[in-house]
C-alpha positions in Angstrom: 8.2 6.4 -5.4 5.1 6.7 -3.4 4.7 7.7 0.0 5.5 4.4 1.8 8.8 4.4 0.1 9.6 7.8 1.0 8.7 7.6 4.5 10.9 4.4 4.7 13.8 6.2 3.1 13.3 9.4 5.2 13.4 7.2 8.3 16.9 5.9 7.3 18.5 8.8 6.2 17.7 10.1 9.9 18.8 7.1 11.4 22.2 7.5 9.4 22.3 11.2 10.5 21.6 10.0 13.8 24.5 7.5 14.0 26.8 10.1 12.2 26.4 12.4 15.0 26.8 9.8 17.9 30.1 9.2 16.0 31.3 12.8 16.5 30.5 12.7 20.2 32.4 9.6 20.6 35.2 11.4 18.8 35.2 14.8 20.9 35.1 12.4 24.1 37.9 10.2 23.0 41.2 11.0 24.6 43.4 8.8 22.6 43.2 11.2 19.8 45.1 14.6 19.3 43.0 17.9 18.8 43.8 17.8 15.2 43.0 14.6 14.6 39.8 15.1 16.3 39.2 17.9 13.7 40.2 15.7 10.9 37.8 13.2 12.1 34.7 15.3 12.9 35.6 17.1 9.1 35.0 13.9 7.6 31.8 13.2 9.6 30.2 16.8 8.7 30.9 16.1 5.1 29.0 12.8 5.1 26.0 15.0 7.3 25.8 17.6 4.7 25.3 15.1 1.8 22.9 13.0 4.1 21.0 16.2 4.8 20.7 17.2 1.2 19.2 13.5 0.3 17.1 13.8 3.1 15.6 17.3 1.8 15.2 16.2 -1.2 13.0 13.1 0.3 11.3 15.9 2.0 10.2 17.8 -1.1 8.9 14.7 -2.7 6.9 14.1 0.6 5.3 17.4 0.5 4.3 17.1 -3.2 2.8 13.6 -2.7 1.2 14.8 0.2 -0.3 18.3 -1.7 -1.6 15.9 -4.5 -3.4 13.5 -1.4 -5.0 16.3 0.2 -6.2 17.9 -3.0 -7.8 14.2 -3.8 -9.4 14.2 -0.3 -10.9 18.1 -1.1 -11.9 16.9 -4.3 -13.8 13.7 -3.0 -15.1 16.0 -0.1 -17.2 18.0 -2.9 -18.3 14.9 -4.7 -20.0 14.0 -1.4 -21.3 17.2 -1.1 -22.9 17.7 -4.2 -24.1 13.7 -4.2 -25.9 14.3 -0.7 -27.6 17.6 -2.1 -28.9 15.9 -5.1 -32.5 15.0 -4.8 -33.6 17.2 -2.1 -32.7 20.9 -3.7 -33.7 21.7 -6.9 -31.8 22.0 -10.0 -30.8 25.6 -9.2 -29.9 25.4 -5.6 -27.2 22.8 -6.4 -26.1 24.7 -9.2 -25.5 27.2 -6.7 -24.0 25.2 -4.1 -21.3 23.4 -6.9 -20.5 27.1 -7.8 -19.5 27.8 -4.1 -17.3 24.3 -3.7 -15.3 25.6 -6.2 -12.6 26.7 -3.8 -9.5 25.1 -2.3 -9.4 27.6 0.6 -10.2 25.0 3.7 -11.8 27.8 5.7 -13.9 28.9 2.9 -14.8 25.0 1.9 -15.4 24.0 5.5 -18.0 26.9 6.0 -20.1 26.1 2.5 -19.8 22.1 4.1 -21.2 23.5 7.3 -24.4 25.0 4.9 -24.7 21.8 3.2 -24.9 19.6 5.9 -27.2 21.6 7.9 -29.8 21.0 4.5 -29.1 17.4 4.4 -29.7 17.1 8.4 -33.2 19.1 7.7 -34.1 16.5 5.4 -33.3 13.6 7.9 -35.7 15.6 10.4 -38.6 15.4 7.8 -38.1 11.6 6.8 -36.7 10.4 10.4 -40.6 8.9 11.9 -41.7 10.2 14.5 -41.4 7.9 17.3 -44.4 8.7 19.3 -46.7 7.9 15.8 -44.2 4.5 15.1 -46.5 2.3 13.1 -44.8 -1.6 12.9 -47.1 -2.2 10.3 -45.8 1.2 8.3 -42.3 2.0 6.9 -40.0 3.5 9.5 -36.5 5.2 9.3 -34.3 5.8 12.8 -31.0 6.9 14.2 -30.0 3.5 16.3 -27.1 3.1 18.2 -26.4 -0.9 18.6 -25.2 -1.7 21.9 -22.1 -4.0 22.0 -20.9 -3.7 25.7 -24.5 -3.5 28.0 -21.9 -2.8 30.7 -20.2 0.1 29.2 -23.1 1.9 27.5 -25.7 1.4 30.0 -23.4 2.0 33.4 -20.2 4.0 32.5 -22.0 5.7 29.1 -19.7 7.5 26.4 -16.5 9.7 27.3 -16.2 10.9 23.9 -18.2 13.5 22.4 -19.6 11.4 19.7 -21.9 8.5 19.1 -21.4 6.0 16.0 -25.2 4.9 15.0 -26.8 3.8 11.7 -29.8 4.2 10.0 -32.3 1.6 10.5 -35.4 1.0 8.2 -38.0 -1.2 7.0 -35.8 -1.5 3.9 -32.3 -2.5 5.7 -32.0 -3.0 9.2 -28.0 -4.5 9.5 -26.7 -3.3 12.9 -22.9 -3.2 14.1 -22.9 -5.2 17.4 -26.2 -6.3 18.2 -30.3 -6.7 17.3 -31.0 -4.0 20.2 -29.9 -0.6 21.5 -31.0 3.1 22.0 -32.8 5.7 19.4 -31.3 8.8 18.8 -32.9 12.3 17.4 -31.2 12.9 14.0 -30.7 16.6 14.9 -27.2 15.9 16.5 -26.1 14.2 12.9 -23.0 15.1 12.2 -21.8 12.7 9.7 -22.9 10.1 7.6 -22.2 7.5 5.5 -23.2 4.4 3.6 -21.0 2.3 4.5 -18.2 2.1 7.5 -15.7 4.9 8.2 -13.6 5.1 11.1 -14.7 7.7 13.6 -11.8 9.1 16.6 -13.9 8.3 19.5 -11.8 10.8 21.6 -12.7 14.1 19.0 -13.5 16.6 20.8 -14.2 18.7 17.9 -15.2 18.1 14.4 -12.2 18.4 12.7 -10.6 15.5 14.7 -13.9 13.5 13.8 -12.5 11.3 11.1 -9.5 9.8 10.5 -10.2 9.4 6.6 -11.9 12.3 5.8 -11.0 15.8 5.8 -13.8 17.2 7.4 -17.3 15.8 8.2 -20.3 15.3 5.5 -23.3 14.3 6.0 -24.6 11.5 2.9 -28.7 11.8 2.6 -30.7 9.5 3.7 -32.4 8.3 0.7 -29.2 7.5 -0.9 -27.6 5.6 2.2 -30.9 3.2 2.1 -30.4 2.9 -1.3 -27.1 2.0 -1.5 -26.9 0.2 1.7 -29.6 -2.6 -0.1 -28.0 -2.8 -3.3 -25.0 -4.0 -1.2 -27.6 -6.5 0.7 -28.3 -8.2 -2.7 -24.9 -10.4 -2.7 -25.8 -11.3 0.8 -23.1 -8.7 2.0 -23.5 -8.0 5.6 -23.0 -4.3 5.3 -24.5 -1.8 7.7 -24.1 2.3 6.9 -22.8 4.7 9.8 -24.3 7.7 10.8 -22.1 9.7 13.6 -24.0 12.2 16.3 -23.0 14.4 18.9 -23.2 13.1 22.4 -26.9 13.7 23.6 -29.6 11.6 25.6 -31.5 8.7 23.7 -34.8 9.6 22.8 -35.9 5.7 22.8 -34.9 2.0 23.0 -35.5 -0.7 20.4 -34.9 -4.0 19.6 -35.6 -6.2 16.2 -37.9 -9.6 16.2 -40.0 -11.0 18.5 -39.5 -10.4 22.0 -40.4 -13.7 22.7 -37.9 -15.1 20.2 -35.4 -13.2 21.7 -32.2 -14.9 23.4 -32.4 -14.7 27.0 -29.3 -12.8 27.6 -30.6 -10.3 24.7 -33.8 -10.1 27.1 -31.6 -9.6 29.9 -29.7 -6.3 28.3 -33.3 -4.8 27.2 -34.7 -5.0 30.9 -31.2 -3.2 32.0 -32.4 -0.6 29.3 -35.5 -0.2 30.6 -34.0 0.1 34.6 -31.5 2.9 33.0 -34.1 4.9 30.8 -37.5 4.1 32.6 -39.5 7.0 30.4 -38.2 5.8 27.2 -40.6 4.5 24.6 -39.6 1.0 23.8 -39.9 -0.2 19.9 -40.2 -3.2 18.5 -38.5 -3.1 14.9 -39.9 -5.7 12.2 -37.1 -7.3 10.6 -38.9 -7.0 7.4 -42.4 -5.2 6.4 -43.5 -4.3 2.7 -43.0 -0.6 1.8 -46.5 1.0 1.6 -44.6 4.7 0.3 -46.1 6.4 -2.7 -42.7 6.8 -4.6 -41.3 3.1 -5.0 -37.7 4.1 -6.8 -34.5 2.2 -7.8 -33.1 4.6 -10.0 -36.5 6.1 -11.4 -38.2 8.9 -9.4 -41.2 10.9 -9.5 -40.5 15.0 -10.6 -41.8 15.6 -7.4 -41.1 12.8 -5.2 -39.8 15.2 -2.3 -43.2 16.7 -1.7 -45.3 13.2 -2.4 -43.2 11.8 0.5 -43.7 15.0 2.9 -47.3 14.8 2.1 -47.6 11.0 2.5 -45.6 11.3 5.8 -48.7 14.1 7.0 -51.6 11.9 6.0 -49.9 8.9 7.9 -49.8 11.2 11.0 -53.1 12.6 10.5 -54.8 9.2 9.9 -53.1 8.1 13.1 -54.6 11.1 15.0 -57.8 10.9 13.7 -57.5 14.3 12.4 -59.4 14.0 9.2 -59.1 18.0 8.2 -55.4 17.4 8.0 -56.0 13.7 5.9 -58.1 15.0 3.6 -56.0 18.1 3.1 -53.0 15.8 2.3 -54.8 13.6 0.2 -56.1 16.0 -2.2 -52.7 17.8 -2.1 -51.2 14.2 -3.3 -54.1 14.1 -6.1 -53.6 17.5 -7.4 -49.6 17.0 -7.9 -50.3 13.7 -9.5 -52.5 15.4 -11.9 -50.4 18.6 -12.8 -47.0 16.4 -12.6 -47.0 12.5 -14.0 -44.1 11.2 -14.5 -43.5 10.7 -18.8 -40.3 9.4 -20.3 -40.0 9.0 -24.3 -40.2 6.2 -26.6 -36.5 6.5 -26.8 -35.7 6.6 -23.0 -38.0 3.8 -22.8 -35.8 1.3 -25.0 -32.7 2.8 -23.1 -33.8 1.4 -19.6 -33.0 -1.7 -18.2 -35.9 -3.9 -16.9 -35.1 -3.1 -13.3 -35.9 0.8 -14.6 -38.8 -0.3 -16.4 -40.3 -2.0 -13.3 -39.3 1.0 -11.2 -41.2 3.1 -13.6 -44.3 0.9 -14.0 -44.9 1.1 -10.2 -44.7 4.4 -10.1 -47.4 4.9 -12.9 -49.5 2.4 -11.0 -49.4 4.2 -7.9 -50.5 7.3 -9.8 -53.2 5.6 -11.7 -54.5 4.2 -7.7 -54.3 7.5 -6.2 -56.1 9.0 -9.1 -58.9 5.6 -8.9 -58.4 5.3 -12.1 -59.2 1.7 -13.0 -58.2 0.9 -16.4 -55.1 3.1 -16.2 -54.1 0.8 -13.7 -54.8 -2.6 -15.2 -52.9 -1.5 -18.1 -49.6 -0.9 -16.3 -50.2 -4.3 -14.2 -50.4 -5.8 -17.1 -47.0 -4.3 -18.2 -45.4 -5.3 -14.7 -46.6 -8.9 -14.8 -44.8 -9.3 -18.4 -41.6 -7.6 -17.6 -41.6 -9.9 -14.0 -42.2 -12.8 -16.7 -39.0 -11.5 -18.6 -36.7 -11.4 -15.0 -37.8 -14.8 -14.0 -37.2 -16.3 -17.4 -33.6 -14.6 -17.5 -32.9 -15.9 -13.6 -34.0 -19.4 -14.9 -31.2 -19.4 -18.1 -28.6 -17.9 -15.5 -29.3 -20.7 -13.2 -29.0 -23.1 -15.6 -25.5 -21.9 -17.4 -24.3 -21.5 -13.7 -25.0 -25.6 -13.0 -23.4 -26.4 -16.4 -20.3 -24.5 -15.4 -19.7 -26.4 -12.3 -16.2 -27.3 -11.7 -14.2 -29.7 -9.6 -10.7 -29.6 -8.0 -9.5 -31.6 -10.6 -10.8 -28.9 -13.1 -8.4 -26.7 -11.1 -5.5 -28.6 -10.7 -5.5 -29.2 -14.9 -6.2 -25.3 -15.3 -2.6 -24.7 -13.0 -1.0 -26.4 -15.5 2.6 -27.0 -15.2 4.5 -25.5 -12.3 8.0 -25.6 -13.2 9.4 -22.2 -13.2 6.4 -20.6 -11.2 5.3 -20.3 -7.6 1.7 -22.1 -6.6 0.1 -19.7 -3.5 -3.3 -20.2 -1.8 -5.0 -17.0 -0.2 -8.0 -17.7 2.3 -10.5 -14.7 2.9 -14.4 -15.2 4.2 -15.8 -13.6 0.8 -18.7 -15.4 -0.6 -18.8 -17.0 -4.0 -20.2 -14.4 -5.2 -18.3 -11.6 -3.8 -14.6 -13.3 -5.0 -16.3 -13.6 -8.6 -17.6 -9.8 -8.9 -14.6 -8.7 -6.7 -11.4 -10.7 -7.0 -12.0 -12.4 -10.3 -12.9 -9.3 -11.7 -11.0 -6.5 -10.1 -8.1 -8.0 -8.1 -6.8 -9.5 -4.7 -5.8 -6.6 -1.9 -2.9 -7.6 -1.1 -3.5 -6.3 3.0 -5.8 -6.8 5.7 -7.3 -3.4 7.3 -4.1 -2.0 9.1 -1.4 -4.0 8.1 1.2 -3.1 5.5 0.7 -4.0 1.7 2.5 -7.4 1.5 1.8 -10.5 -0.8 4.2 -12.1 1.6 2.3 -12.1 5.1 -1.0 -12.9 3.0 -0.5 -16.0 0.9 0.9 -19.6 1.8 2.9 -21.3 -1.0 1.0 -24.7 -1.5 1.5 -26.4 -5.3 -2.1 -28.3 -5.2 -1.0 -30.0 -8.8 0.9 -32.5 -6.4 -1.7 -33.9 -3.9 -5.1 -35.4 -4.5 -8.3 -34.1 -4.7 -9.4 -35.5 -1.2 -5.6 -34.4 0.2 -6.4 -30.7 -1.1 -9.8 -31.0 0.8 -8.5 -32.2 3.9 -5.5 -29.7 3.8 -7.9 -26.6 2.7 -10.4 -27.3 5.7 -7.5 -27.4 8.4 -6.3 -23.6 6.7 -6.0 -20.9 9.3 -9.4 -18.9 9.4 -12.0 -17.4 9.5 -12.1 -17.6 5.8 -14.6 -20.0 3.4 -12.8 -19.3 0.0 -9.3 -20.2 -0.9 -8.0 -18.6 -3.5 -5.3 -20.5 -6.0 -2.4 -18.5 -7.3 0.3 -18.8 -10.0 3.1 -16.5 -10.0 6.1 -17.1 -12.7 9.7 -16.8 -10.7 11.5 -15.0 -12.7 10.0 -11.8 -12.3 10.1 -11.8 -8.6 12.3 -8.8 -7.3 14.9 -10.9 -6.0 16.8 -8.4 -4.1 14.2 -7.5 -1.7 14.7 -8.3 2.1 12.2 -6.5 3.4 9.5 -9.5 3.5 7.3 -8.3 0.3 6.8 -4.5 2.1 4.8 -2.7 0.0 5.0 -5.9 -2.4 8.4 -4.4 -3.6 9.1 -8.5 -4.2 5.7 -9.0 -5.9 5.4 -5.5 -7.5 5.6 -6.9 -11.0 2.4 -8.7 -10.3 0.2 -6.0 -9.2 -2.5 -4.3 -11.5 -2.6 -1.3 -9.6 -3.1 0.6 -6.2 -5.9 1.4 -4.9 -6.7 4.4 -1.3 -8.6 2.4 1.0 -8.7 1.6 4.7 -6.8 5.4 5.1 -3.3 4.0 2.9 -3.1 3.0 -0.6 -2.6 -0.6 -1.3 -1.8 -2.7 -4.5 -4.1 -5.6 -6.1 -3.0 -8.8 -7.5 -3.6 -8.7 -11.1 -6.8 -11.3 -11.7 -4.6 -12.7 -14.6 -2.7 -14.5 -12.1 -5.1 -16.0 -10.2 -6.5 -19.4 -11.1 -9.4 -19.8 -9.1 -11.0 -20.9 -5.5 -12.3 -23.4 -3.6 -15.1 -22.8 -1.2 -14.7 -25.3 2.2 -18.2 -24.4 3.1 -20.0 -25.4 0.0 -17.5 -27.9 -1.4 -17.8 -25.8 -4.8 -14.8 -24.8 -7.1 -14.7 -21.9 -9.4 -12.6 -21.1 -12.1 -11.4 -17.6 -13.0 -12.0 -16.6 -16.5 -9.3 -14.2 -16.4 -6.5 -16.3 -15.6 -3.7 -16.8 -18.1 -2.8 -20.6 -17.8 0.0 -19.5 -20.3 1.5 -15.3 -20.7 1.2 -13.9 -23.7 4.0 -11.4 -25.2 2.1 -8.7 -24.0 1.8 -9.9 -20.3 5.6 -10.5 -20.4 6.2 -7.5 -21.5 4.7 -5.9 -18.9 5.8 -7.9 -16.2 9.6 -7.2 -17.3 8.7 -3.4 -17.2 7.2 -3.2 -13.9 10.2 -5.5 -12.7 12.8 -2.7 -14.1 10.5 0.4 -13.1 10.4 -1.4 -9.3 14.3 -1.6 -9.3 14.7 1.4 -10.3 12.4 2.9 -7.7 14.3 1.2 -4.7 17.6 2.4 -6.4 18.9 -0.7 -8.2 20.4 -1.0 -11.1 17.8 -1.5 -14.0 19.4 -3.7 -16.1 19.8 -6.4 -13.2 16.4 -7.9 -14.7 18.8 -9.2 -17.6 20.6 -11.0 -15.0 17.0 -12.3 -13.2 16.7 -14.2 -16.7 20.1 -15.3 -18.2 21.3 -18.6 -18.5 23.2 -19.2 -15.3 20.0 -18.2 -13.6 18.0 -20.1 -15.2 19.9 -23.4 -14.8 18.8 -22.9 -11.1 15.4 -21.1 -11.3 13.4 -24.6 -10.3 9.9 -24.1 -8.4 10.7 -23.9 -4.2 7.6 -24.0 -2.7 6.8 -27.5 -2.1 5.4 -26.9 1.6 1.6 -28.1 2.9 0.2 -25.1 4.4 -0.2 -25.7 8.0 -2.3 -23.6 10.7 1.2 -22.4 12.0 2.7 -21.0 8.9 2.2 -17.3 8.9 4.6 -16.3 5.7 6.1 -17.4 2.9 9.7 -18.6 2.9 11.4 -16.8 0.1 15.2 -16.9 0.9 15.9 -20.5 -0.4 15.1 -19.2 -3.9 16.8 -15.9 -3.0 20.0 -17.6 -2.4 19.7 -19.4 -5.3 19.2 -17.1 -7.6 21.9 -14.6 -6.1 24.9 -13.9 -9.0 28.3 -14.5 -7.9 30.1 -11.0 -7.8 33.4 -11.8 -9.1 36.0 -10.2 -11.0 34.0 -10.9 -14.2 31.3 -9.5 -12.6 33.1 -6.2 -11.5 34.8 -5.7 -15.0 31.0 -6.1 -16.3 29.9 -3.3 -14.4 32.7 -1.0 -15.2 32.0 -1.9 -18.6 28.6 -0.9 -18.4 29.3 2.0 -16.5 32.0 3.5 -19.5 29.1 2.7 -21.7 27.2 5.0 -20.5 29.3 7.8 -21.9 28.6 9.3 -25.1 31.5 11.7 -26.5 28.7 13.5 -28.8 26.4 14.0 -25.6 26.9 16.8 -23.2 26.8 15.6 -19.5 27.1 18.0 -16.6 29.9 18.0 -14.1 27.9 16.5 -11.3 27.0 13.6 -14.0 30.7 13.3 -15.6 31.3 12.9 -11.3 28.8 10.2 -10.5 30.1 8.2 -13.6 33.6 8.4 -13.0 32.9 7.6 -9.3 31.0 4.6 -10.5 33.8 3.3 -12.9 36.8 3.5 -10.3 34.3 2.0 -7.5 33.9 -1.2 -9.4 37.2 -1.0 -10.8 38.9 -1.0 -7.0 36.7 -4.0 -6.6 37.6 -5.4 -9.6 41.8 -5.4 -8.7 40.9 -6.8 -5.0 38.8 -9.8 -6.5 42.0 -11.1 -8.3 43.6 -13.9 -6.4 45.7 -15.9 -8.8 47.7 -15.7 -12.5 45.1 -16.9 -14.4 42.5 -14.4 -13.5 45.5 -11.5 -13.9 45.5 -13.1 -17.7 41.6 -12.9 -18.5 41.1 -9.3 -16.8 44.4 -8.1 -18.9 42.6 -10.2 -22.0 39.1 -8.4 -21.6 40.7 -4.9 -21.0 42.8 -5.0 -24.2 39.7 -6.3 -26.3 36.8 -4.9 -24.6 38.4 -1.1 -23.4 39.2 0.7 -26.3 36.2 2.1 -27.7 36.8 5.8 -27.5 39.3 8.0 -25.8 37.7 7.6 -22.0 38.0 3.5 -22.1 41.6 3.9 -23.7 42.9 5.8 -20.4 40.9 3.3 -18.5 42.4 0.2 -20.0 46.1 1.6 -19.1 45.0 2.1 -15.2 43.4 -1.2 -15.5 47.0 -2.8 -17.2 49.2 -0.9 -14.5 46.9 -2.1 -11.5 47.1 -6.1 -12.5 51.2 -5.1 -13.2 51.2 -4.3 -9.0 48.5 -7.1 -8.4 51.1 -9.7 -9.6 53.9 -8.3 -7.6 51.5 -8.4 -5.1 51.1 -12.1 -5.4 54.6 -12.8 -5.6 56.1 -11.3 -3.1 59.2 -13.3 -2.3 61.3 -10.1 -3.8 59.7 -7.2 -1.6 60.2 -8.9 1.0 64.0 -9.7 0.9 64.0 -5.7 0.1 62.5 -4.7 3.0 64.3 -6.9 5.4 67.5 -5.6 4.0 66.3 -2.1 4.9 65.3 -2.9 8.4 68.8 -3.9 8.8 70.6 -0.9 6.9 68.0 1.1 9.5 69.2 -0.5 12.5 72.7 -0.7 12.3 72.6 3.5 11.7 70.4 3.4 14.8 72.2 4.9 18.4 68.7 5.2 20.6 69.2 1.8 22.3 66.6 1.5 24.9 64.0 3.9 24.0 60.5 2.2 24.5 58.3 3.3 21.8 55.4 1.3 22.5 52.7 3.6 23.1 53.9 5.3 20.0 53.6 2.4 18.1 50.4 1.5 18.9 48.8 5.1 18.1 50.6 4.8 14.7 48.4 1.4 14.5 45.3 3.2 15.2 45.9 5.9 12.5 46.4 2.6 10.2 43.4 1.4 11.1 41.4 4.5 11.1 42.6 5.1 7.5 41.8 1.3 6.4 38.3 1.9 7.8 37.9 5.3 6.5 38.5 4.0 3.0 35.9 0.9 3.7 33.2 3.4 4.7 33.8 5.7 1.2 33.5 2.3 -0.5 29.9 1.6 1.0 28.5 4.9 -0.9 28.5 2.6 -4.0 30.8 5.2 -6.1 34.0 7.1 -5.5 33.5 10.5 -4.3 37.0 12.6 -5.7 36.5 15.1 -3.1 36.1 12.4 -0.4 38.7 10.4 -1.9 41.2 13.5 -1.8 40.5 14.7 2.1 41.5 10.7 3.1 44.8 11.0 0.7 46.0 13.7 2.8 45.2 11.9 5.8 46.9 9.0 5.0 50.2 11.0 3.8 49.9 12.2 7.4 50.0 9.1 8.9 53.1 8.1 6.7 54.9 10.8 8.2 54.4 10.4 11.8 55.8 7.0 10.6 58.9 7.9 8.8 59.2 10.2 12.4 58.7 7.5 14.5 61.1 5.0 12.3 63.7 7.2 12.9 63.9 7.3 16.5 63.7 3.0 16.6 66.4 1.4 17.8 64.9 -2.0 18.4 64.6 -4.5 15.6 61.2 -5.5 16.8 60.2 -2.2 16.8 61.7 -1.8 13.5 59.7 -4.5 12.0 56.5 -3.4 13.3 56.8 0.4 12.2 57.8 -0.9 8.9 55.1 -3.4 8.4 52.6 -0.3 9.0 54.4 2.0 6.8 54.2 -0.5 4.0 50.4 -1.2 4.8 50.2 2.5 4.7 52.1 3.1 1.3 50.0 0.6 -0.3 47.1 2.2 0.7 48.5 5.4 -0.5 49.9 3.8 -3.9 46.0 2.6 -4.4 44.4 6.2 -3.8 47.1 7.6 -5.9 46.7 5.5 -8.9 42.5 5.9 -8.1 43.0 9.8 -7.9 45.1 10.1 -10.8 42.9 7.6 -12.7 40.1 9.8 -12.1 41.6 12.8 -13.1 42.9 11.4 -16.7 39.2 9.5 -16.8 37.4 13.2 -16.4 40.2 14.9 -19.0 39.1 12.4 -21.6 35.6 13.7 -21.0 35.9 17.3 -21.3 
């Protein structure tokens, strides 16, 4: 059971407890009850509240355990981020030192260590961020920038919170969150940084409140931020990093690209910034320039890269300031480091390197040769670089040829889907590119929710059996699909593995859990991933390209069917259903009506799947045979050779008589009585417990027969009324108020019995309490009957007493049966 299920159950139990408390308040204020009746009713309700509180305590303990595990996972994640941030900017000895300090789970100690690490990383930012006064548009740059989304708010009103969300803009990557202009801030104010996007609490007053989905802010080092962001950009994803700073004054204004080519609105907004901050320098950041850094790295770095980069920055600054002494000192220092520490790899390491790592290595060696003015060495490595680049181009050409050969059509997609009998075909719209669909959805799986939504496949897909339409019809329908979506992902699921007992709209995938691959923690919550083996392919509405998923299983394998069955059983156990219901889902009776129900065409006005029709078709009829089978299943859980606890015995007996009671109630004619008598004799005879239960069922059937043929009983009742009338001498006594009170007591007994039956099993203690209540009301009835003289009053009282005695008989037999069966299990 996951944290979402537990929270839902805790909420449900709390609602039930509140309801029972309200019932008690109503009884206390109800003047129609005597004090004795109030005490009795309140006692029953308090017993139920006590049971609910036990259940609530159990769920809360489970929730606490899961939350502790989750917190530990977040703490470990903090430690990993901290070590990653230090990598490349401290020595190996220093890194080991901080790793040892991080080996604690005390949050206060951990925060202190993280603050120290953040200070080191922040200093590294200060050293590597470009000096705004010495900015050269033709040289590499790095700035902390806030792109402005609302000029009126940003400029005129300022910021209400204590933090500002920014990004690192550099010549390698300069994607921004909202616009191509804004403000530049000092790196000294950085409190958190990440290569991705994280949720920032704009109303936070301290670091502890800053991030919603992280226990404490950490600063990722600037080199890894840029490297990871650049890597993501290779897939054409518009990814930006996020750097959070304490609220402070800006140190500059920026805009990207040529000012003359900006639109009029952007120019107007930049002019407003000039007016607001007249003393700030304005920088025109080029969209892309060639990097002239000494060290060009992908996965390969020079052993003294940090020193070399700092010296190169000093050299560039000295050149801009015409400081010849400082320039020559930095230049000679770089040459000295290169002579003393050359980048080297062994032949074995070279053979194990990928082609991009080899290219990175060769470029560094070329820089070393250039710095030392070694022309022969430069030419050697340049020749190696040309050879490697030719291999890359040849590989890309082959990849393109292969891709062209494998282009598919919508007809191919339809043929891949195959037979849809017993399946449902669904469509999911996504904004992902073809490459992202192939690398993420086809390989990792489809996320079942968008950000801030509950996990559900129901709300993120629409039923659409594309095999029934022509290619042109499909194109037209996909183009009218409700998007910002470019790719239509097609899914095929077997109906028999849906959880047909879910009525939550697939909340937390309670209907479709069997098809889920696993659960991941993302966007602040756990979310399910649809297994790629159920994803047929996708169609891009912009490029009109069709892609087939190589992981799709057109015919489910034996292993997949076994896995689906096991997942469905586990799901039903997790939500409290009988694990054997999976057998009913696959029974012959269900298969006969298990036809595909999804044939509607998706429209922009449709927001979710209608699974109700499928559920109604799959729903089994709960008749007398159903309850007999359930009763029999319960008895089969008992093994005379296995020791059971008293609580297990009590629960098992309760389940048996819960179904036995409904079994007798559901019998409606002589033929049904005969069938159950035959089944009882033939199937309830394997052990002493079943034999005792057999006798109880046969006795109940005899009583049921009398109920179905009440002629003689009615004659006896009428005779009793007549005899009683002749013996009465209380003529004219008005008993209408007392009779109405007796009728209310009968209703209370019947309601209490029904409430007990709603628990799903018979509690022997609750049954004994209810039986005592029935006995009291019957005594009240006979006392009232002794006072009655009017024939009409006598008939009414007799009918009420007879009804109470029927309830009494039923409960007595059930109690005796429970005792008998309990004895047989000792």
